N, C-alpha and C positions, 0 to 999 in steps of 0.2 A: 630400236623398235620399242623398247620398254619406255623410253622417254616420250615417244610419240603417243603411246597409249595413255600415259598419265596426263599429258596436256589435253588430250581429247576428253578424258573424264572430267577434268576441271572445266573445260568449255561447256560440257553438258550441264554441269551444276550451275554455272553462271547463267546460261540461257533459261534454265528452269526457274532460277531465282527471280527473273524478270516477270514471271507469271505467278509468283508465290506471294499472296497477301500476308502481311505480318501478323494480323490478328483478325478474327471474324466477328468481333463483338458489334461492330457497326452494322454488318449485314444482319446479325441476329436482332439487334435493336430495331432496325427498320421493319423487319418482318413482324416482330412482336407488337411494336407500338401501333402498327396498322390495324392489328386485331384487338389490342388491349390498350387504349389510350391512357389508362391509369398507371401503366408501368413506370413511367418516368417519375411520378409522384413517389412511388415506392423506393426508387433509387435515391431520391433526394432525402427521404426519411432516414436513410443510412447515414448521410452526412450530419443530420441533426443528432442522431444517436452518438456519433463520434464526439460531437461538441459536448454532450452530457458527460461523456467518459473522460474528457481531457484532463490530464494531470493525475489520474488515478493509476495505481498498479505499477509504478515505476520499478524497473528491474525485474518484473515478473517474467517467468519462463513458461512457454507453451509448447508442448511436444505433440506433433500431429502424426498419427499412423497413416502410412501411404501404401497403396497397392497399385502396381502397374499391370495393365492388361495389354499385352503386345499382340497385335493381329496383323500379320503380314503374309504375303505369298512367298513362294520359294525364291524368286529373284530378289525380293526385298530383304528376306531373311539372310541371303548370302551377302547382299550389300552391307548389312549390319555386321557381318563377320560371324554369322551363325550364333549358336547359343552362347559361346564364350564372348563373342563380340557384344551381344545384348547385355550380358552380365557386366561387362566393362562399362558400357554406356549407362546402365542403371547406377553403378557405383560412382562414376564421375558426375552424373546428374545430381545425385544426392549431395555430394560434396559442394557442387556449384550453388545449389539453392540454399543450402545451410550457410555457406559463406555470405551469399547476397543478403539473406534475411538477418544476419547477425553482425553486419558491418565488418566482416573478416575477408572480404574480397581483395585480392592483391592489387587490383587495378584502381583502388580507391584514391590512389595518388593523382588520378586524372581529374578528380573533382576540383573545380575552381575554388579558390580561397573564399570567394564571396558566398558560396553555397555550403562550405564545409560545416558551418555552425548548425545546419539543419540536416546533416547526414545522420541517418537513423539506424540504430540497432533495434529491431522490432522485438527481439526476445522469442520469436517464433522459430522452431526448428522442426525437422521432418525425419522420421525414422521408418524403415520398412516394417510392416506388420509381419509377425512370425506365427500368429495363430489365426487361421481362417475362420469364417463364420460357422463352419460345421465342426470346429474344434481340432482340425488336423493341423500338423506342422506345415508351414509354408515358408518359402524363401522371400515372400513379399512381391512376387511377380508371377505371372502365368503367360505362356506363349501359345497362341493358336494359329495354325497354318490355314490359310484360306485360298480358294481358287480365284478370288476376286482381284481385280487390279487395285481396288481401294473402295472407299465409301463416299457416296455423293452427299453434298450439303443438305439436299432435300431428301429425307428418308421416307420409307413406307411403313415403318413400325414406330410405335409410341407416338410422340408428338409430331414426328416428321420434321422437326427442327434440328439444325446443327449436327448433322451426321448421326442422327439418332439410331440408324440401323446398326452402327458399331456397338451399341450398348445392349443388344439383345442377341442371345444365342440363336433364336429362331430365324434371324436374318444373317447368320454367319458371323455375328459379332460375339461379344462376351458380356454376360450379365454383370451388373454392378454388385459389389459386396455391400452389405448394409451401409448406406450412405450416412447414417447417423453415427457409425463407429469408425469408418474408414474414409479417407479421401481417395477417390477413385481417379486414376489417370489412364486414359486409353491412348495407346501409341499405334497409329494407323497411317495409311496413305490417304490423305484428304484429297477429294476431287471437287473442284469448283471452277466453273466457267473456263474449262480448258486448261486450268492450272491447279493450284491448290491453296490451302490456308495453313499457315505455320501452326497456329493454335487457336482454340476457341473454348470458352468456359461457360457452363451453366452455373451461375452462382446461386446460393441459397435464396436470395431475395426474389429470383425469378421463379422459384418454386412456390414460395409463400404467397405471391400475388397470383391471382387466378389466370395464369397464362396458358393453361392446358399442358404444361410440361410436368410430368410426374417425377417424384423424388428419385425414381430409378435412373433418371438421366442426369442427376446432379453430379458435377465433376468436370474434368478437363480433358479435352482432346488435343493431342500433340501430333504433328506430322512426324513420321518416323525419321525423316532426314534432317530434322532439327533437334533431335533428342540426344542428350549427352554432351560431352565436351571432346573436341578433337584432340587426339594424342599423336597422330601421325598424318602426313600430307596426303596419303592415299585413301584415307577414310571417306566414306560417302556422306557428305553434308550439303545442305543448301548454302550457297555462297553467302557469307556474312552472318550466318546463323549457326555458329559452331562452338559457342561457349556456354551453352545451357541456358541462355537468357530467355528463350521462348517460354520455358516453364516458369521461370521467375516472373515474367510479365503476366502469364495466365494465372498464377497463384495470387498476384495482386488483384485480379478480377474476382477470383474465388472469394477473397476477403473483402469484396465490395468496392475496390478502387475503380474509378473511371479513368479513361485515357486522360493524359495531362492537359490536352487541349479542349476537353469537354464534349467531343463528338458533335459539334454544332455547325459543320459545313463552313469553315473559315470565318466564322463570326467571333467577335470579342464579347466578353461578358456584358459590356455596356450597350452593345448593339441590340436592336429589336430582334428578339428570338435567340439571342446569344446565350450560351451556357458557360459554365466553368467546371472544373473538376471537383469543386466543393472543398478544396484543401487550402488552408490559409497561407502556407509557406511555399507553394509552387507558383511561380509567376504566371500571369495570364498568357495564353498562347493561341495563335490563330489556327494552326493545323498541325498535322503530323510532320515530324522531321525524319527524313530518309537519309541513308548513307552514314557518313561520319564527318560532320562539319567541324570547323574550328571555332573555338570560343574567342570572343563573344559572338553570339548569333542573335540578331534582332528580327522582329516581325511587327506587324501592325499593332498587335496587342501589347507587346513589350518592346517599344521602339527606342528605349534608352536604358540607363542604369546598367544592370547586369544582363539584360536580355533574357532569353528563354532558357529553361533548364532541360536542354535536349539530352543530357546524359542520364536522365531519370529512367528507371526501368519501365515506366508506363508511357514512354514515347515509342517511336518506331525506328530509332537508329539501329545500326548494326550492333551485334553483340559486343564487339570490342570497344564500343563507345558508350555502352550503358554501364553505370557503376553506382547508382544510389537510389534508395527510397528517402523521402523527407520525413521529418518528425511528424508533421501533420498527417501524412499518409500512414505512418505507423499507428497513429491513434485510431484512424478509421479501421485498420485491420484488426488491431487488438480489441476494439469495441465489439467486434462480432464474436469474440471468444469469451465474453463475460457471462456469468451465470444468468440464465434466462434468455440469452441471445441465440441467434440462429446457428452458430457453429460451436456452441459450448459443448454439445454432446460428443464432439470428437475428442475431448479431453477426459471423458468419463469412463474410458475402457482401457486403462493402462495394461491390462493383462494381455492385450493383443500384441504387445511388443515382445513378449516372452514366448519361448517355445513350449508347447504343451507337454506336461509330464516331467518337466525339468525338476530335479531335486536341487537342494542347496549345494553349491559347488560343482554342479554339472557344467562341463566345459564345452560340450558339443552334442548335437543330436543327429542321429541317422534316420532318414526317412525316404521311402518306406522301409520297414524292417519287420518281417522278411521282404525280400525283393526278388523279382525275376530278371533283373538286369541293372537298370539305372538306379543309383542312389544319390541322395543329396545330403551333403554334410553342412549343417547349420551351426556356426560357431558362436558361442556366447562371450566372445572377447572382441575388443575393438577391431573394426574392419581393417585398419591399417597395420595391425600386428602380424608379423611373419609367423606362419604355422608350417611345420613340416609334417606331412602325412605319409604313413607307411601302412599298406594293407598286406597281410600275410595269410596263408592258408593254415590249416590246423596242424601242419608239421613244421611251420616256421618259414616256409619259402616265401620270398617277397613277390607279390603279384604286381604291385605298382607302388611307386613312391614319387612324391612331388611336394612342392612348397607353394604357398599362396598367401596373399594378404587380404583376400576377399573375406567377407563375412559369411559367405555361402558358396558351395562348390559342388557341381555335378560330377559324378564319377560313373563311367560306363563299365559295368562288370558283366555284361551280357555274354562275353566270350569265355568266362570261367566256368568250371564244373560246378554242379550243385553241391552244396555243403556249407560248412561253418567257416567263416573268415573273421579275422581280427583287424580292427582299424585302430591304429595308434596315432595320436596327434601330439606332437611336441610343441608346446608353447614356449614363451621366453624363459619362464622359470618353473614350469610344471609340465606334466604330461598326463594323458588319460588313454585307456584302452577300452574299446567296446566291441561287442560281437555283432556280426551281421550274418543272417542266414540267406543264402541264395537258393531259391527253389524253382 
């Protein structure tokens, strides 16, 4: 019976995948360009900006603070494995995007030799924010339970574009944290034409051009079933989208990359009305690539030589077949992070990576303190380091003990008596004790 249930679950995921669009940028562009014809001119200006920047800042590092707003109903929450499952997905997702953006992805061996010379390390990395806009300590994510099945592409709040209702608490969503200081990612169930959309981004250039989209909607939408990296066969994922590459793809859009085929309805750059992605080292391509093709793959726009670069993160192949950004794409993304450019402000608030009130040598933070039940342990050590945690009462009796490699960990103390408790954390070569008051 157990085997039958698992097979049925996989079948449901496969059938849902057939209705799941890989990315919603094409739908967003069609909607916006109908209202604002100058939008494409603005996107092309980004490509020109990248050419001005070409060759500058080699080996520079850019660290981006990220906050995840997870908005799901009870069924979706349970599909993700509850709070611990969400924490696991956040952790695996961060590892995935950091590997992809820094040429450390283990599947880079799949890159054909003809494209390996343009395989890029962008120098861009991502860390969870640990100070919220109001100054409180944060784990870098927040979870909101909703009674909705999900959020529709066409919203009723804000711009009404691209699941805008998810970005406002007034419509059962979650408000953005200051978009000039944090990169906001909303994890939701997307609803679109009877199916869904895996991911959709409002990049900064769409705010700066008079599109009617306010800065409060700047950021990325990710379907909850494409979020994180699969670690076991029974986890709930959209088929083919289980290695975290949906967020890698959408981050490319956030930093102003276009789809590798140029979003021009099967035209080649030399065709009347044809476009390109504006990047010099990605071959021309006719349309999106689906599934997981074999190399080489040719189309009308690249009918010979090496064919198309279908393993690029800005194509639509399955996660297991995506494995590279090109050097030209890296230049476009890095250009947006230079002084005076649209995403430079994300680099200007390094304090948000730290826990508020930390003193030198402070190894972990307890929040809130005092507490009426749940507490969060926020560790100032590498997320992969093993930590042993022991919580005792004021007479030394052990209340709970556990180990973790996470950078943050929720603990439920709602069942203990009111009073003073001690939290001791053992790190690899040191330990620290702190007090927690349960009231």
